N, C-alpha and C positions, 0 to 999 in steps of 0.2 A: 573755468575758462581762463581767467585771468591769471591764476597760479601757472598754469600750463607754460600761457605765454612767458609770464616772469621766469622760469626754468629754461625754457628755450632760448631766451635772450641770455641768462646766464652761461648756457653751456656754450653759445655762441661765441660771446666774449671770452671765455676760458680757449676755445678753441683759437682764437685770435691772438689770444696774449702768448700761448704756447707756438705759435708759427712765428709771431714776431721775434720772440728768444731764438728760435731754432736759426733764424735768418743772421743772428746776432752771435753765434757759436763762435765765429773765429777773430771775434773782434776784443781788444783791450782798451783800456782807457790808462794813461801813465800820466801822473802828476807830480809837479815839482821838478819839472826838468826846466832850466833856465832858458829865456825864450831869446833871439836875436831877428831882427827885422828882417835880413835877407837870409835866412835860414833853408836850408833843405830837409823838412820835417821828416824824409823817411831815413835819410842820412844821419840826423841826430838821433832818431830812434835806435835805429840798427846800433849807433857808437853807443849808446848808454847801455843797451842790452847787453851787448858784447863786454864792453869793461867792466859792468858790475855782477853780471850773472854767468853762470858757467854754462851759457848758450851763445851759438854764433850765429848772427842774421845778416842776411845778405837782402841788397834791393830788391833783387829778383823774389826772393819771396814774400815782400809786401805787396798786398794788394790795392791798398790805398792806405794813406797817411795824413792827416792834416789836424790843423789846431781846432778846439771849438771856442766859440763863443767872440765876444770883443776883444781887443786887447787891452790890458790894464797895466799901468805904469808898476803898480807893487806886486803883482802875483803873476805869474806865469799861468798861462792858458794850459789845460789839459792837451794831451796829445791822443786822437783817435786812430788808432791803427787797425787795419784789417789785413790778416796773414792769409795768405794763400794755403796753408797747411794747418788744420786742426791739432796735428801732434806737435807742430812747432809753437801753436800757441800755449798747448796744454804744458809743455816743456818750460816755456816761460813763465806761466801761472803757478806751477807747483815749485819753482826754485825763486819765486819773490821774496822769499823770507830773508835772502843774502843781501835784499836792500835795507835793510834795519840800519837806522843812524844816517844814511844817506840822504835823507829827506825826499827822496822819490819812494812814490807807491805805485802800484799796479792794481786797477780793479775792473771788474767786470762791466760791459756797457749793457746795462739794465734797462729795460724800458720804464716809462711812466709810474703804472701801477705797481712793477716790481721794485722799483727805486722809493717809491713813497711807501712802500709797505717793509722795504728794508730801514728806511730812515724811523719808521713808527717802533719797528721792533728794538733798533739800538736805543731809542728812548726809554722803553720799557724795560729791557732786560739787561742793558748795558753794552758798552762797544766791545767788550771783549768775551760776551757772550751771545753774537749774532755774527754771521759771515755768509759768503755766498759761494756756490759753488754749482757752475755750470746753470746758470740762472735762476736757482733756487736758494732760497733763503733759510738757513739752518742757525737753530735758536736752541741753547740750554737753558731749559727753565730754572727755577729757584731750587727744585727738588732734583734737580742734576738730569731730568728727563729731557733728552732730543727731540726736536719736532722738526720739520720740514714746511715750509708754507709757500705760497705764490702768490697770495690777493691779503688785502686788508679784512675781508670776511673769513679766511683762514686763521688769520693770527688772532681775530677778538674770539675764535671759537678754541684758541688754547689758553692756557692759564696765565693770568697774568702776575708780576712779582707780590703785589699785595695779597693774591688770593692762593698763598704756598700753601696754605693747609688744607684746601679743599682742590686738590688737584682733579682735573677732569678731563679724561682724554675725548677727543672729536669722535663721531661714532664710525668713521672708516678710517681709523689708526689706531693699532696698537703698538706698544712699546716692549720691546725685547730688552729687560735689564741684564742680561749677559754682556752685550756689545753696546745697549743703550741707542740703537738705531730703531728708527721707527719702520714698520712695516705695512703697508696697504694693505686691507683686507678688500678682495675681491667679492661682490655680493652678487650671488649668482640665483636665477630664479628656480624654484621648487616645481619640479616636473611631477 
């Protein structure tokens, strides 16, 4: 009975996590943009994106835009922006590599569970071997295998760098060696 309740709680937690990430799909965080006391954050965001990326952003395309946290003297606060259109968000997201060398970075607005998982994955596998896309954390293991995880439990089920010799797949995931992308197996009951 207790195991059944525990599995139901885990399922509800996963559903809540998925819904929360779905509500954030039009949001981005912009780090490294200089801060001014009397700035219009939407205008600053639009100017930065239009200047540095090959994407034009107008104020009308921004649903909400503000800085996060308390103002600090030495570092600018990140800008949280929610766009009206997912396609605009994706075009900004996929052209963010043009920001290299500017000191400005763009990241996804992850919830606490996924942010903690992402930070732990970066500690275990390295910064260059972990990234996010559409709220999912992507990891390249030491043997070159790619994984997708959404929680610490899923991360712990994947191989750690120290155990590269004994690579073990989670039971619900297979890896195709030709394109190295994980494919989820659908378990169906035998009738």
